[in-house]
C-alpha positions as a Markdown table, in Angstrom:
| # | Residue | x | y | z |
|---|---|---|---|---|
| 1 | Unk | -170.1 | -45.3 | -96.7 |
| 2 | Unk | -167.3 | -47.5 | -97.0 |
| 3 | Unk | -165.2 | -50.1 | -95.2 |
| 4 | Unk | -162.1 | -52.1 | -95.3 |
| 5 | Unk | -162.0 | -55.8 | -96.1 |
| 6 | Unk | -159.8 | -58.5 | -94.6 |
| 7 | Unk | -159.8 | -62.0 | -95.8 |
| 8 | Unk | -157.6 | -64.1 | -93.7 |
| 9 | Unk | -156.5 | -67.8 | -94.5 |
| 10 | Unk | -160.1 | -68.5 | -96.2 |
| 11 | Unk | -160.6 | -71.8 | -97.7 |
| 12 | Unk | -163.8 | -73.6 | -99.1 |
| 13 | Unk | -164.6 | -77.1 | -100.1 |
| 14 | Unk | -167.4 | -78.1 | -102.1 |
| 15 | Unk | -167.3 | -81.9 | -101.2 |
| 16 | Unk | -163.8 | -83.0 | -102.2 |
| 17 | Unk | -163.3 | -80.2 | -104.5 |
| 18 | Unk | -161.5 | -77.1 | -102.9 |
| 19 | Unk | -162.7 | -74.0 | -104.6 |
| 20 | Unk | -160.8 | -71.7 | -102.5 |
| 21 | Unk | -157.5 | -72.4 | -100.9 |
| 22 | Unk | -155.9 | -70.4 | -98.2 |
| 23 | Unk | -157.0 | -66.9 | -99.6 |
| 24 | Unk | -155.6 | -63.8 | -97.9 |
| 25 | Unk | -156.5 | -60.3 | -99.1 |
| 26 | Unk | -156.4 | -56.8 | -97.8 |
| 27 | Unk | -158.8 | -54.5 | -99.4 |
| 28 | Unk | -158.7 | -50.6 | -98.3 |
| 29 | Unk | -161.9 | -48.5 | -98.0 |
| 30 | Unk | -163.1 | -47.0 | -101.3 |
| 31 | Unk | -160.9 | -49.3 | -103.4 |
| 32 | Unk | -162.3 | -50.7 | -106.6 |
| 33 | Unk | -161.0 | -54.4 | -106.7 |
| 34 | Unk | -161.4 | -56.7 | -109.6 |
| 35 | Unk | -161.4 | -60.6 | -109.1 |
| 36 | Unk | -160.2 | -61.9 | -112.4 |
| 37 | Unk | -159.8 | -65.3 | -113.9 |
| 38 | Unk | -161.0 | -68.0 | -115.8 |
| 39 | Unk | -164.2 | -70.0 | -115.1 |
| 40 | Unk | -163.9 | -72.2 | -112.3 |
| 41 | Unk | -160.9 | -70.3 | -110.5 |
| 42 | Unk | -162.8 | -69.4 | -107.5 |
| 43 | Unk | -163.7 | -65.9 | -107.8 |
| 44 | Unk | -167.4 | -66.2 | -107.7 |
| 45 | Unk | -167.1 | -68.3 | -104.8 |
| 46 | Unk | -164.8 | -65.8 | -103.0 |
| 47 | Unk | -167.4 | -63.0 | -103.6 |
| 48 | Unk | -170.1 | -65.0 | -102.4 |
| 49 | Unk | -168.1 | -65.6 | -99.2 |
| 50 | Unk | -167.8 | -62.1 | -98.9 |
| 51 | Unk | -171.6 | -61.6 | -99.4 |
| 52 | Unk | -172.5 | -64.1 | -96.8 |
| 53 | Unk | -174.2 | -66.5 | -99.3 |
| 54 | Unk | -171.3 | -69.3 | -98.6 |
| 55 | Unk | -169.7 | -70.0 | -95.1 |
| 56 | Unk | -166.1 | -70.6 | -95.7 |
| 57 | Unk | -164.8 | -73.9 | -94.5 |
| 58 | Unk | -162.0 | -72.5 | -92.9 |
| 59 | Unk | -160.6 | -68.8 | -92.2 |
| 60 | Unk | -162.1 | -65.5 | -91.5 |
| 61 | Unk | -163.9 | -62.5 | -93.1 |
| 62 | Unk | -163.5 | -59.2 | -91.5 |
| 63 | Unk | -165.6 | -56.1 | -92.9 |
| 64 | Unk | -165.1 | -52.7 | -91.4 |
| 65 | Unk | -163.0 | -54.6 | -88.4 |
| 66 | Unk | -166.0 | -56.7 | -87.5 |
| 67 | Unk | -166.0 | -60.6 | -88.0 |
| 68 | Unk | -168.6 | -61.3 | -90.7 |
| 69 | Unk | -167.5 | -64.9 | -91.5 |
| 70 | Unk | -170.9 | -66.4 | -90.6 |
| 71 | Unk | -173.1 | -63.4 | -90.5 |
| 72 | Unk | -176.2 | -64.0 | -93.0 |
| 73 | Unk | -176.2 | -61.8 | -96.2 |
| 74 | Unk | -179.3 | -59.5 | -95.0 |
| 75 | Unk | -177.1 | -58.6 | -91.7 |
| 76 | Unk | -174.0 | -57.6 | -93.5 |
| 77 | Unk | -173.1 | -53.9 | -94.8 |
| 78 | Unk | -172.8 | -55.5 | -98.2 |
| 79 | Unk | -175.1 | -55.6 | -101.2 |
| 80 | Unk | -174.5 | -57.9 | -104.4 |
| 81 | Unk | -175.4 | -56.9 | -107.9 |
| 82 | Unk | -175.8 | -59.8 | -110.1 |
| 83 | Unk | -175.4 | -60.1 | -113.8 |
| 84 | Unk | -179.3 | -60.8 | -113.9 |
| 85 | Unk | -180.3 | -57.4 | -112.7 |
| 86 | Unk | -183.8 | -58.7 | -111.5 |
| 87 | Unk | -185.5 | -55.6 | -111.8 |
| 88 | Unk | -189.2 | -55.6 | -110.6 |
| 89 | Unk | -191.3 | -55.2 | -114.2 |
| 90 | Unk | -194.4 | -53.7 | -112.5 |
| 91 | Unk | -192.3 | -50.9 | -110.5 |
| 92 | Unk | -191.4 | -47.8 | -111.8 |
| 93 | Unk | -187.7 | -47.0 | -111.7 |
| 94 | Unk | -188.3 | -44.7 | -108.7 |
| 95 | Unk | -190.0 | -47.4 | -106.8 |
| 96 | Unk | -187.4 | -50.1 | -108.0 |
| 97 | Unk | -184.6 | -48.0 | -106.4 |
| 98 | Unk | -186.3 | -47.1 | -103.5 |
| 99 | Unk | -187.4 | -50.9 | -102.8 |
| 100 | Unk | -184.4 | -51.7 | -100.2 |
| 101 | Unk | -185.0 | -48.4 | -98.1 |
| 102 | Unk | -188.9 | -49.5 | -98.2 |
| 103 | Unk | -188.1 | -52.9 | -96.8 |
| 104 | Unk | -185.7 | -50.8 | -94.1 |
| 105 | Unk | -189.1 | -48.9 | -92.9 |
| 106 | Unk | -187.9 | -45.7 | -94.7 |
| 107 | Unk | -191.0 | -43.5 | -95.3 |
| 108 | Unk | -192.1 | -42.8 | -98.8 |
| 109 | Unk | -191.0 | -39.0 | -99.2 |
| 110 | Unk | -187.5 | -39.9 | -97.9 |
| 111 | Unk | -187.1 | -43.0 | -99.8 |
| 112 | Unk | -188.5 | -41.3 | -103.1 |
| 113 | Unk | -186.1 | -38.5 | -102.5 |
| 114 | Unk | -183.1 | -41.1 | -102.2 |
| 115 | Unk | -184.2 | -42.9 | -105.4 |
| 116 | Unk | -184.3 | -39.7 | -107.3 |
| 117 | Unk | -181.2 | -38.5 | -106.1 |
| 118 | Unk | -179.6 | -42.1 | -107.2 |
| 119 | Unk | -181.3 | -42.0 | -110.7 |
| 120 | Unk | -179.8 | -38.4 | -111.1 |
| 121 | Unk | -176.4 | -40.0 | -110.3 |
| 122 | Unk | -176.7 | -42.6 | -113.1 |
| 123 | Unk | -178.2 | -40.1 | -115.6 |
| 124 | Unk | -182.0 | -41.5 | -115.5 |
| 125 | Unk | -183.8 | -38.9 | -113.1 |
| 126 | Unk | -186.1 | -37.9 | -115.9 |
| 127 | Unk | -187.0 | -41.5 | -116.7 |
| 128 | Unk | -188.0 | -42.1 | -113.0 |
| 129 | Unk | -191.8 | -42.9 | -113.7 |
| 130 | Unk | -190.7 | -45.4 | -116.5 |
| 131 | Unk | -190.9 | -49.1 | -116.1 |
| 132 | Unk | -187.9 | -51.6 | -116.8 |
| 133 | Unk | -189.3 | -52.7 | -120.4 |
| 134 | Unk | -189.0 | -49.4 | -121.6 |
| 135 | Unk | -185.2 | -49.2 | -121.1 |
| 136 | Unk | -182.1 | -50.5 | -123.0 |
| 137 | Unk | -179.7 | -52.9 | -121.5 |
| 138 | Unk | -177.3 | -50.3 | -120.2 |
| 139 | Unk | -180.1 | -48.4 | -118.7 |
| 140 | Unk | -181.2 | -51.2 | -116.7 |
| 141 | Unk | -177.9 | -51.9 | -115.5 |
| 142 | Unk | -177.8 | -48.4 | -114.3 |
| 143 | Unk | -181.1 | -48.7 | -112.5 |
| 144 | Unk | -179.8 | -52.1 | -110.9 |
| 145 | Unk | -176.5 | -50.0 | -109.9 |
| 146 | Unk | -178.6 | -47.1 | -108.3 |
| 147 | Unk | -180.9 | -49.9 | -106.4 |
| 148 | Unk | -177.8 | -51.3 | -104.9 |
| 149 | Unk | -176.5 | -48.2 | -103.8 |
| 150 | Unk | -179.8 | -47.0 | -102.2 |
| 151 | Unk | -179.4 | -49.2 | -98.9 |
| 152 | Unk | -176.1 | -47.4 | -98.4 |
| 153 | Unk | -173.8 | -50.5 | -98.2 |
| 154 | Unk | -170.1 | -50.1 | -97.0 |
| 155 | Unk | -169.3 | -52.9 | -99.7 |
| 156 | Unk | -171.0 | -53.2 | -103.0 |
| 157 | Unk | -170.3 | -56.8 | -104.7 |
| 158 | Unk | -170.6 | -56.9 | -108.3 |
| 159 | Unk | -170.8 | -60.4 | -110.3 |
| 160 | Unk | -170.3 | -59.9 | -114.0 |
| 161 | Unk | -172.4 | -56.9 | -114.1 |
| 162 | Unk | -171.6 | -56.1 | -117.7 |
| 163 | Unk | -171.6 | -59.8 | -119.0 |
| 164 | Unk | -174.8 | -59.3 | -120.8 |
| 165 | Unk | -174.1 | -56.2 | -122.6 |
| 166 | Unk | -172.5 | -55.8 | -126.3 |
| 167 | Unk | -168.9 | -54.6 | -126.4 |
| 168 | Unk | -169.7 | -50.9 | -127.3 |
| 169 | Unk | -172.1 | -50.8 | -124.4 |
| 170 | Unk | -169.8 | -52.5 | -122.1 |
| 171 | Unk | -167.0 | -50.3 | -122.4 |
| 172 | Unk | -169.1 | -47.1 | -122.1 |
| 173 | Unk | -170.5 | -48.9 | -118.9 |
| 174 | Unk | -166.9 | -49.4 | -117.7 |
| 175 | Unk | -166.4 | -45.8 | -117.6 |
| 176 | Unk | -169.6 | -44.9 | -115.8 |
| 177 | Unk | -168.9 | -47.7 | -113.1 |
| 178 | Unk | -165.5 | -46.3 | -112.1 |
| 179 | Unk | -166.8 | -42.7 | -112.3 |
| 180 | Unk | -169.8 | -43.4 | -110.0 |
| 181 | Unk | -167.6 | -45.6 | -107.8 |
| 182 | Unk | -165.5 | -42.5 | -107.2 |
| 183 | Unk | -168.3 | -40.4 | -106.6 |
| 184 | Unk | -170.0 | -42.4 | -103.8 |
| 185 | Unk | -166.6 | -43.7 | -102.5 |
| 186 | Unk | -168.1 | -47.2 | -101.6 |
| 187 | Unk | -165.7 | -50.3 | -101.7 |
| 188 | Unk | -166.4 | -52.2 | -104.8 |
| 189 | Unk | -165.4 | -55.8 | -105.2 |
| 190 | Unk | -166.1 | -56.7 | -109.1 |
| 191 | Unk | -165.8 | -60.3 | -110.6 |
| 192 | Unk | -165.0 | -60.5 | -114.4 |
| 193 | Unk | -163.2 | -62.9 | -116.7 |
| 194 | Unk | -162.7 | -60.1 | -119.0 |
| 195 | Unk | -159.0 | -58.7 | -118.9 |
| 196 | Unk | -159.8 | -55.4 | -120.6 |
| 197 | Unk | -162.5 | -54.7 | -118.6 |
| 198 | Unk | -160.4 | -55.4 | -115.3 |
| 199 | Unk | -157.7 | -53.1 | -116.6 |
| 200 | Unk | -160.3 | -50.3 | -117.3 |
| 201 | Unk | -161.7 | -50.0 | -113.9 |
| 202 | Unk | -159.6 | -51.7 | -111.2 |
| 203 | Unk | -157.4 | -49.9 | -108.8 |
| 204 | Unk | -156.1 | -53.3 | -108.1 |
| 205 | Unk | -156.5 | -56.5 | -109.9 |
| 206 | Unk | -156.6 | -60.0 | -108.2 |
| 207 | Unk | -155.7 | -62.6 | -110.7 |
| 208 | Unk | -157.1 | -66.0 | -109.4 |
| 209 | Unk | -156.5 | -69.7 | -110.7 |
| 210 | Unk | -157.3 | -72.9 | -109.1 |
| 211 | Unk | -158.7 | -71.5 | -106.0 |
| 212 | Unk | -155.7 | -69.6 | -105.3 |
| 213 | Unk | -154.4 | -65.8 | -105.8 |
| 214 | Unk | -151.7 | -65.8 | -108.6 |
| 215 | Unk | -151.1 | -62.1 | -108.4 |
| 216 | Unk | -152.4 | -58.7 | -107.0 |
| 217 | Unk | -151.6 | -55.3 | -108.1 |
| 218 | Unk | -152.4 | -52.2 | -109.9 |
| 219 | Unk | -153.4 | -53.0 | -113.5 |
| 220 | Unk | -150.0 | -51.5 | -115.3 |
| 221 | Unk | -147.9 | -53.7 | -113.1 |
| 222 | Unk | -149.7 | -56.8 | -113.5 |
| 223 | Unk | -149.8 | -56.4 | -117.1 |
| 224 | Unk | -146.1 | -55.2 | -117.6 |
| 225 | Unk | -144.6 | -57.2 | -114.6 |
| 226 | Unk | -146.8 | -60.2 | -114.0 |
| 227 | Unk | -146.1 | -62.1 | -110.8 |
| 228 | Unk | -146.4 | -65.7 | -112.4 |
| 229 | Unk | -146.3 | -67.4 | -115.8 |
| 230 | Unk | -150.0 | -67.9 | -115.4 |
| 231 | Unk | -150.8 | -64.3 | -114.8 |
| 232 | Unk | -148.5 | -63.6 | -117.7 |
| 233 | Unk | -150.5 | -65.6 | -120.0 |
| 234 | Unk | -153.9 | -64.7 | -118.8 |
| 235 | Unk | -153.5 | -60.9 | -119.0 |
| 236 | Unk | -153.4 | -60.6 | -122.6 |
| 237 | Unk | -151.6 | -61.9 | -125.5 |
| 238 | Unk | -147.9 | -63.0 | -124.7 |
| 239 | Unk | -145.1 | -64.7 | -126.5 |
| 240 | Unk | -143.3 | -67.6 | -124.5 |
| 241 | Unk | -139.8 | -68.1 | -125.5 |
| 242 | Unk | -137.8 | -70.9 | -123.8 |
| 243 | Unk | -134.4 | -70.3 | -122.8 |
| 244 | Unk | -131.8 | -71.2 | -120.3 |
| 245 | Unk | -129.9 | -68.9 | -118.1 |
| 246 | Unk | -126.3 | -69.6 | -117.5 |
| 247 | Unk | -124.4 | -66.8 | -115.3 |
| 248 | Unk | -125.2 | -63.4 | -116.7 |
| 249 | Unk | -126.9 | -64.4 | -120.0 |
| 250 | Unk | -130.0 | -66.2 | -121.2 |
| 251 | Unk | -129.6 | -68.4 | -124.4 |
| 252 | Unk | -132.5 | -68.6 | -126.7 |
| 253 | Unk | -133.0 | -70.0 | -130.1 |
| 254 | Unk | -133.4 | -66.4 | -131.5 |
| 255 | Unk | -130.1 | -65.1 | -129.7 |
| 256 | Unk | -128.6 | -64.2 | -126.4 |
| 257 | Unk | -129.4 | -61.6 | -124.1 |
| 258 | Unk | -128.4 | -60.2 | -120.6 |
| 259 | Unk | -130.2 | -62.2 | -117.9 |
| 260 | Unk | -132.6 | -59.5 | -115.8 |
| 261 | Unk | -131.9 | -59.3 | -112.2 |
| 262 | Unk | -133.8 | -62.1 | -110.2 |
| 263 | Unk | -133.9 | -64.3 | -113.6 |
| 264 | Unk | -133.8 | -67.9 | -112.0 |
| 265 | Unk | -130.6 | -70.3 | -113.3 |
| 266 | Unk | -131.7 | -73.2 | -115.4 |
| 267 | Unk | -134.3 | -73.5 | -117.9 |
| 268 | Unk | -136.6 | -70.4 | -118.0 |
| 269 | Unk | -139.6 | -69.1 | -119.9 |
| 270 | Unk | -139.3 | -65.5 | -121.4 |
| 271 | Unk | -142.4 | -63.7 | -121.7 |
| 272 | Unk | -142.6 | -60.7 | -124.1 |
| 273 | Unk | -145.8 | -58.9 | -125.2 |
| 274 | Unk | -146.5 | -58.5 | -129.0 |
| 275 | Unk | -146.3 | -54.6 | -128.6 |
| 276 | Unk | -142.8 | -54.8 | -127.2 |
| 277 | Unk | -141.1 | -56.4 | -130.3 |
| 278 | Unk | -140.0 | -53.8 | -132.7 |
| 279 | Unk | -138.5 | -53.6 | -136.2 |
| 280 | Unk | -135.1 | -52.9 | -136.8 |
| 281 | Unk | -132.0 | -52.9 | -134.6 |
| 282 | Unk | -132.5 | -52.7 | -130.8 |
| 283 | Unk | -130.8 | -53.8 | -127.5 |
| 284 | Unk | -131.8 | -57.5 | -128.1 |
| 285 | Unk | -131.4 | -58.1 | -132.0 |
| 286 | Unk | -133.9 | -60.9 | -132.6 |
| 287 | Unk | -132.8 | -60.9 | -136.2 |
| 288 | Unk | -134.6 | -61.4 | -139.6 |
| 289 | Unk | -138.2 | -63.0 | -139.5 |
| 290 | Unk | -140.6 | -64.1 | -142.4 |
| 291 | Unk | -144.1 | -62.7 | -141.8 |
| 292 | Unk | -146.3 | -65.7 | -142.1 |
| 293 | Unk | -149.6 | -63.7 | -141.6 |
| 294 | Unk | -150.7 | -60.4 | -140.9 |
| 295 | Unk | -154.1 | -58.7 | -139.9 |
| 296 | Unk | -154.9 | -54.8 | -139.5 |
| 297 | Unk | -156.6 | -53.6 | -136.4 |
| 298 | Unk | -156.6 | -49.9 | -136.8 |
| 299 | Unk | -153.9 | -49.0 | -134.2 |
| 300 | Unk | -151.6 | -51.7 | -135.4 |
| 301 | Unk | -150.9 | -54.7 | -137.6 |
| 302 | Unk | -151.2 | -58.0 | -135.7 |
| 303 | Unk | -148.4 | -60.2 | -137.3 |
| 304 | Unk | -147.2 | -63.8 | -137.0 |
| 305 | Unk | -143.7 | -64.3 | -137.8 |
| 306 | Unk | -141.2 | -67.0 | -138.0 |
| 307 | Unk | -137.7 | -66.0 | -137.0 |
| 308 | Unk | -135.1 | -67.1 | -139.4 |
| 309 | Unk | -132.9 | -68.6 | -136.6 |
| 310 | Unk | -135.9 | -70.6 | -135.6 |
| 311 | Unk | -138.5 | -71.2 | -138.4 |
| 312 | Unk | -140.6 | -73.3 | -136.3 |
| 313 | Unk | -141.2 | -70.5 | -133.7 |
| 314 | Unk | -144.3 | -68.6 | -133.9 |
| 315 | Unk | -143.9 | -65.1 | -132.8 |
| 316 | Unk | -146.8 | -62.5 | -132.7 |
| 317 | Unk | -145.9 | -58.9 | -132.9 |
| 318 | Unk | -147.8 | -55.6 | -133.3 |
| 319 | Unk | -146.2 | -53.7 | -136.0 |
| 320 | Unk | -146.9 | -49.8 | -136.8 |
| 321 | Unk | -150.1 | -49.2 | -138.7 |
| 322 | Unk | -148.1 | -47.7 | -141.5 |
| 323 | Unk | -145.7 | -50.7 | -141.7 |
| 324 | Unk | -147.9 | -52.6 | -144.3 |
| 325 | Unk | -146.5 | -55.8 | -143.8 |
| 326 | Unk | -146.8 | -58.3 | -146.9 |
| 327 | Unk | -147.0 | -62.0 | -146.2 |
| 328 | Unk | -143.9 | -63.9 | -147.0 |
| 329 | Unk | -141.7 | -60.5 | -146.5 |
| 330 | Unk | -138.6 | -60.2 | -144.2 |
| 331 | Unk | -138.4 | -57.8 | -141.3 |
| 332 | Unk | -135.7 | -57.2 | -138.6 |
| 333 | Unk | -137.0 | -57.6 | -135.2 |
| 334 | Unk | -135.6 | -56.5 | -131.8 |
| 335 | Unk | -136.7 | -55.9 | -128.4 |
| 336 | Unk | -135.5 | -54.5 | -125.0 |
| 337 | Unk | -134.7 | -57.0 | -122.5 |
| 338 | Unk | -135.8 | -54.5 | -119.9 |
| 339 | Unk | -139.3 | -55.5 | -121.0 |
| 340 | Unk | -139.0 | -59.3 | -120.5 |
| 341 | Unk | -140.5 | -61.1 | -117.5 |
| 342 | Unk | -138.8 | -64.4 | -116.9 |
| 343 | Unk | -139.9 | -67.3 | -115.1 |
| 344 | Unk | -138.6 | -70.6 | -114.3 |
| 345 | Unk | -139.7 | -73.2 | -117.0 |
| 346 | Unk | -142.8 | -75.2 | -116.1 |
| 347 | Unk | -142.0 | -78.9 | -115.8 |
């Protein structure tokens, strides 16, 4: 089962603190949406509003076209999977997964069959008779996911579900979550503060800040063409270069370049990803720069560079793995103006 979600002008106040500020968001049935942002941005509050754990101060929440704004969690077509998987230690995996259907009055044979089907989906059918203490963290996470899906929710809400896992296991579970979501077709809404995780699994990323939506779109667009200066800085490493747009050009301390379409007039901030800076001549010739530090990351060298035209500026570039940059050496840098995102400078 799956359902659309419509969040309409939703705000929520905790006393004098506004945690959500006029949120409007449409989610298609079967989408995998990730709510991304720093701590305190409102993403968990928004998830709790969808799950019915918080009644919004203002606004409307529609799920499958029905008004669920003030409907309690147990009566919503949603299930929430928390970071703490909260599996029952005295129950087998089969009984853990079948607990929801049991509470709904489903007979033992039917719920056992459902539990085995879902354990098979997450690759743990052969462990159905084991108890949670015998499992690894990733396996417990899979059981919690199977248990959440056992009640056939229209929408599955995931609150930092991978936060307790180590990096290698977290990456493996990102792939598995997306594969399982595609198989079952349920609408997933997933909260995280991890940008890499968001890009790995989301159909669309919703970047939040200060209780508002800063940007919303597919991962590649959010990364390559961020909709705000905050989104540009939050979605991975970014060089911020001050400049001034006058007519058709932008003047910076490291050279002038043609102004992209839509660039504001006056003081601006140019945003350029480290991997968008290349060596040698290019459409935008940044010029000579001295390498002040370099570290090898396998696929690239992450280098700090001081341009000769602006020695106090610190540029970060990802140079090719065969570049072998030496600290103190001089390299020629360039970039493509088409890769730049340009925003009005912050006051």
